N, C-alpha and C positions, 0 to 999 in steps of 0.2 A: 812802383809801376807793376812789378811782378805780383805784389800782394793784391793789387786791384784786379788784374787779369784772373788770378786764381779765385778771387771772390766771385767774379762774374761767372766763371765756369762752374763753380760750386752751386751758385744760385740757379743757373740754367739746368744743371743736372737734377737739382731738387724739384724744380717746377716740372721738368719733363717726366719725373717719376709718376705724376698723376695720369699721364697718357701714354707712356712708353715704358719699355723695360729699363732696368737700372744702368745698362751699358750704353744707352743712347745719349748723345750729347747735343746740346743746343748750340748752334752756330749763329751768333748775333748778326753776322754779315749776310745771312740768307734772307731773301725778301719774304715778307709776311703777306698772306692772302686775306684781304679784308673785304672783297666784293664777291662773296659767294652767294649765288642765287639758286633758288629751287623751284621745281614744278612737281606737284604731287599727283599720284594716282592711288588706286585702292591698295596696292601692295608694292608700289615702287615710288621712289623719289629720285628725280633727275636733278643733276647739279650742273651749273655753268659758272665759269670764272674767267677773268681777263687773261689773255696770253701774257706769259711772263718769260721774256727772252734772256733773263740774266744768265751769264755764262757759268755761274756757280751752281745753277740748279740742274739736278739730274732727273727729278721727278717729284711726285707728290705722295703723301700719306693722307688717307681719309680716315678720320676718327668718328666714332659714333657711340653714344650712350643709349642702351636699351631702357625701356620703362622699368622703373623701380631699381635702377642701378645707382641712384644718388649722384647722377651726373658724372659717373665714372666713365671716362672716354677710353675706348680701345680701338686699335687699328683694325679696320675692316677691308681696306684695299690699299694696294701699292701700285701707283701708276708710274711706270718707268720711262715715260717720254715727257720731257718738259714742255713739249708743244701741245700736250693734251689739255683741252679746256672743257670737256664734258664727261660725265660719268652718271651711271644709273645704279642705285642701290635697290636690289630686288628682294623678293620673298619676305616682305614686311607684313605686319599685321594691319588690317584696316582700322581706321578711326583711332590711330595711335600717334602720339607725339614723340619725336626723337630729337636728340641734340647732336649737332655735327660740328666738326672743325677740320679745316684743310690746311696742311703744313707742307712746305717745300723741304726737300732733302738734297744733299750733295753726294758726290761720288764716294765719300767716306762713310756715308750713312748718317751723318749728323743732320739734325732737323732745325727748322726755323723756330723762332720764338712763337708764343701763342698769338694767333691772329683772331679773326672774327669767329665767334661761336654763334651759330644760329639754330633755331628750332624749326622743325618742319613736321607737319601732321599729314598722315595718309588720309585719303578720302574714305568715306563710309563704304562698307561692302555693298555691292549692287543688290537691290532687292529682287526677290523672285516675282513670278507673275502675280497680278492682283486678282485674277479671276480664274477659278478652276472648278470643273464640274464633272461628276461621274454619273453615268446613266444607269438607272435601276432596271431590273427585269429583263435583260437581254438573255437569249439562250446560249449558254456556254461561253459567254464573253462579257466584258465590261468595256464600254467606250468612255474614254477620258478626254475632256475638252478643256481648253484654256484660251485666254486672250493673248494675242501676240504681244511680246514685250516691246515697249516703246524705245528702249535703248538700242541704238544701232551697233553697239559693241557685242551684243548677244549673238553667239554663233550656234548654240544648240540648247536643248532641254534635257534634263536628267529626270526620268520618271522612276519613282520608288513605290514599293507596295509592302503592305503589312496586313496580317489578319487581325481581326478585332481582339483576339485572345493573346496577342503578342505585342511586345514593345520594340521588337527588332524589325529593321527595315532592310530590304534588299532591292538592288537596282533591277528594274524591269527592262528599260530600254533607254537609248540615247537617240533623240530625235534631232537631226541636223536641220538647220535653217530656221531663222527667227520667225518666219511666217508659217511654218508647219505647226498646226495647233490641235492635233488630235492623235490619239493612239488607241488601238483596239487590242485589249489584252485577252488572248485566247487561252492562257494558262490558268484557268479557273475551274472550279467545281460547281455543279448545279446547286442552287439554294444556299450558297455561302456568301458571307459578308467579307468585303475587303476594303482596306483604306489605301489612299493614294496621296502623294505629295510630289511637287515639282521643284527642282532647283534649276537655275539658268547658269550657263557657262559662257564666258566671254571668249573672244578670239585669242586673248592672251592667256587663257587657261584658268581664269579666276572663276570659282564656283560660289554662287550665292548661298545664303541660308535657305532652307526649304520653305515652300509656300505653306499656306494653311492646309490642313488635312481634310479630305473629303472621303466619303465612304459610299459604297453601292453594294447591292446584293444581286447575284445572278438569279435568273428565273429558276424556280423550283421544278423538280421532276413531277410528272403527273402522279396522281395517287396510285398506290399499288392495287392491282386487281384482287378483289376479296371473294371469299367463298367459292373458290374454284373446285369443281367436282367433275368426275369422269365416270361414265357408265361402265358396268362390268358384266352385263347380261344380254347384250344385243348381238345379233348375228352379223358378221362381216363389217362391223363398224363400232366406233366409240364416239359417244356424244359428250362434249364438254359444255358446261354451263357455268356462269359466274354472275356476280352482281354488276349493275351498270356503273360506269365511271361518272363522277360528279364534276370533273373539271370543265370550266367554261369553254376552253379551246380544245377539247378532246377531238381527235381526228379518226383514230381507228385502233383496233386491237391487233396484236401480233401473237401468233400461236407457235410455240416451240415444242419439239418432240425429241425423245431419245429412246433407244431400245433398252437401256438400263440406267441405273442411277450413277454410273461411273463415267460413261461416255459423254462428251459434250453434246449439247442440244443444238438442233438445227431448226431454223425457222421454216415452217411448212406452209403457212398461210397468213393472210390478214383478213379481217372482217369488221363490219360495223355493228354486227349483232352481238348479243350476249350469250351466244351458243355457237358451237361449231361441230359439224359432223365429219369425223375422220373415217373415210371408207377404207377398209382393210380387207384384202382378199386372203384372209387366213383365219383359222378357228383357234380359239383358246390361247391367243397371244397377248402379252402385256406390253403397254407402252407408257412412258413417263412424260408428263406434260407440265408446262408452265405457260402462263399468258400474261402479257404486259399491255399497258395502255400507252398510246403514242399521241402527242399533241400536235398542233398545227405547225410548230417549229421543228418537229422531228425529235423532240425530247421523249425519251422512253422511261416509263416507270420502272422501279426496281422489280425484279422477278421474285416470286415466292421463295421463301427459304427452302421449302421442301416441295419436290414435285408431287403431283397427284398421279396415281396409277390407274389406268383404265385397261379393261380387258374385253376382248371379243368373246362371244359365247362359244364355248367348246362344242365340238361335235358330239352326238350321242355315243354312248358306249357300244362297242360291237356286240352283236348277239352271241349267245353260247348254244351250240347244238345240244339238244336233249337226246334225239335219236335220228337215225337215217337208215332206211332199209327198203328192200324190194319185196312186195307182197305177191308177185306173180303177174300183176297187171299194171302197177304204178309204183313209183318211188315215193315213199312217205317220209316227209321231213317234219321235225318239230324242234323248237328252240325256245329259249327264254331270255328275258332282258335283265334279269336280276333286279337290283333296286332302282335302275334307271327307268323312270316312267315317262321320258320325253318322247319316245318313239311313237309315231302315229301310223306308220306303214313301213313296209320292208321291200327290199329289192334283192332278187336272187340272181346270181351269175352262174350259169350252167355251162360246163364245157366237157367235150369228149372228142373222140377221133373224128366226129362228124362236124366239129366246129364249136363255136361259142354262141350262147343265146342268153339274153337278159329278160328276166320276168319281173315286171313292174307292179306296183300298187297292190301289194299283198297286205291285207288289213288284219290278218290274224297271225298267230305264232305257229301255224301249221300250214303245210302245203302238200298237195298230192300231184305228182307229176305223171301224167298219163302219156306224155309224148316221149316215150322211151322204146327202145328195141332190145330184144333179148341178146345176151352175150356181149353187151357193150359196157365199158367202164365209164361212169359219169362222176364228175367232180362238181360239188356245190359250194358256193360261198354266199353268205348273207350279209346285207348292210341294213342298219336301222336308219330311218329318216324321220326327223322331227317336223314340227309344224312350220318351220322356216325353210324347210328343204335341205337342211344340213345333213350330210350323210356320214355315218360312222365309218370307221375302218372295216375292212373285211373280217368276217368271223374266221375261225379256223376252218380248214377244208373238211368237207365230208365226202368220202369216196364210196360210191355204191356200184356194184357189178350186178347187172340184171341177168341172173342165171335161171 
């Protein structure tokens, strides 16, 4: 009899070695589970078995073989309440077959003999949306549309984006709600192509494979303004001219100006014309300009790489006195203009203790002043005036005492 018991125990230990460690023993008196039922989901398999109220039972061990394990069963769960009749195995792979076995164990840790072994297969992974579209030609944005997923388990959508030149994808947004079916991506650049795809996520956290890939291109910027030029010889103004813009939805031009090529430019005007007159109340000053084209959506063309420089006409050079003296009856003045030939007339400012007087419209480079009294000191300053009315700086002073 002892020999028989020893042989049974040895056989039980040998059989248990396939599913347990070497120290686990089989107790032939423990009941065997033969009515194990399953319900499968995409990543879970639920189990149900009859209530087993045997006094020797302390709980259950659930064994599972993973794919490609050659039916090697390993413990995946210990259920320490003998009144348990349900269990869910989670984090499984979709569309995958698994082999299971449920055994009872007692307070010594001994297990029952092998019972029913069943296979269960998880359901296929939920598919993504069947229709997705990205709209072309929007200004600084791409609108992505898709059809609502028919599966009521879907809780949200995961939108991913990639550039045409890259195989890497990054998440753009998570859109909650099965019936929300659009997203507007504002994180784009003008005139660029982007690819999009969508995965769906269930309430239980399962994420589908991505949908088909769609692509779209944002609206390109208007063409750069070409052949921009600025005048350098006009009085009190600078005139800009450029070639017309050829875009169909052109709206207007924007003019930018700076006082040098280091400071940032400021927009000073908009116009529909291909010319702009910048009125400047100063002579001989330089300004830096750039002009852009703006379309009906507010997209603005690139600016020119280098600003064009315009200048107002400088004032004539101040005259130089040749002589100034009193001849007994008048003060005689003469001057020259050097190489500056722009002066068309002159203006003399005369001052003395009697006050100040201005003499206009002198058409030569000499002047005889008879409006003087003896014994008075007179000071003369001359300004040259060009055809546009621009006045030079004052000449140096000429002081004459009528003795």
